[in-house]
C-alpha positions, -999 to 999 in steps of 0.1 A, spaced: -186 -35 -885 -149 -37 -893 -133 -66 -910 -112 -72 -879 -144 -83 -860 -161 -102 -888 -136 -131 -890 -135 -139 -853 -174 -138 -851 -176 -160 -882 -152 -185 -867 -171 -185 -834 -204 -191 -852 -189 -219 -873 -175 -235 -841 -209 -232 -824 -226 -248 -854 -202 -277 -854 -209 -283 -817 -247 -280 -821 -250 -302 -851 -223 -328 -844 -240 -362 -838 -238 -379 -804 -247 -415 -796 -277 -419 -773 -299 -446 -758 -333 -435 -770 -367 -444 -755 -396 -435 -777 -432 -436 -765 -450 -429 -798 -484 -431 -782 -477 -401 -760 -451 -384 -782 -424 -388 -755 -388 -393 -765 -361 -396 -737 -324 -398 -747 -294 -407 -725 -259 -402 -738 -239 -434 -743 -208 -446 -760 -198 -480 -774 -192 -505 -745 -214 -486 -720 -236 -510 -699 -271 -505 -686 -297 -528 -671 -335 -531 -669 -349 -544 -636 -384 -556 -634 -407 -580 -616 -415 -611 -637 -452 -610 -647 -459 -647 -640 -436 -656 -610 -436 -621 -594 -399 -623 -588 -372 -597 -596 -353 -600 -629 -324 -580 -642 -316 -579 -679 -281 -566 -685 -271 -549 -718 -242 -531 -735 -239 -508 -764 -224 -527 -793 -197 -514 -817 -222 -513 -846 -248 -493 -826 -268 -523 -815 -281 -532 -781 -265 -564 -768 -282 -585 -741 -252 -596 -721 -270 -615 -693 -300 -623 -673 -299 -623 -635 -325 -637 -610 -325 -656 -578 -357 -674 -587 -352 -708 -602 -387 -706 -618 -378 -674 -636 -345 -689 -649 -364 -719 -661 -389 -697 -679 -360 -682 -698 -348 -716 -707 -318 -719 -683 -314 -754 -670 -293 -747 -639 -298 -725 -609 -269 -701 -613 -282 -666 -605 -265 -650 -635 -265 -663 -671 -242 -646 -695 -250 -643 -732 -244 -622 -762 -276 -614 -781 -274 -583 -803 -306 -564 -812 -314 -533 -831 -345 -524 -811 -363 -536 -780 -400 -530 -773 -413 -527 -737 -446 -521 -721 -447 -501 -689 -457 -526 -662 -491 -523 -646 -476 -531 -612 -441 -524 -601 -428 -505 -632 -394 -514 -646 -363 -494 -638 -334 -484 -662 -300 -482 -645 -275 -463 -666 -242 -448 -653 -253 -447 -617 -288 -432 -626 -320 -451 -619 -349 -441 -641 -384 -455 -636 -402 -464 -668 -432 -444 -653 -412 -413 -662 -415 -424 -699 -452 -433 -699 -482 -446 -681 -488 -483 -672 -495 -502 -704 -478 -477 -727 -455 -493 -753 -422 -478 -762 -392 -487 -783 -355 -486 -771 -327 -482 -796 -292 -467 -800 -294 -435 -821 -272 -407 -833 -286 -372 -827 -272 -337 -825 -273 -315 -794 -296 -292 -814 -321 -321 -821 -319 -332 -784 -326 -296 -773 -356 -293 -797 -369 -327 -784 -365 -316 -748 -384 -283 -755 -412 -300 -773 -416 -325 -744 -418 -296 -719 -444 -279 -740 -464 -311 -743 -463 -316 -705 -476 -280 -700 -505 -287 -723 -513 -320 -706 -513 -304 -672 -534 -274 -684 -507 -249 -676 -509 -216 -695 -488 -184 -696 -517 -163 -684 -525 -185 -654 -527 -166 -621 
């Protein structure tokens, strides 16, 4: 191969490596019990919410979050039309929305046994049932991962699903 071709190919490879290994910020849901990791791209200031049915009062609740500048999750508000739910959270008035600013590094959820929670992020609605079975525990955090690591995680998840479902290459 001539020298004229080596330099452009080397530059192309270097550019590809930078792209593949450059870290990106993601909202990461990790279900260690099943080995499932789901990642959704986010940037500082992005907002998302978790909607669920309160386990005691059986009324809808929405917890609103944002991605903080230091990579933390910030609970920015709780929304419910139920006075009983609001009282449970310690709010003394009946306003449907209560703003707050509570930063956290991680949040732990259990997939609800009835009426699974829903993540709303950038116009997407994702059921927690896509992240695990009822009763499964998973951790939510903001993480920095490269495109290569996300691709490897995705491929591993696909392989795990094939094994769980009993799918094989030789299946007729």
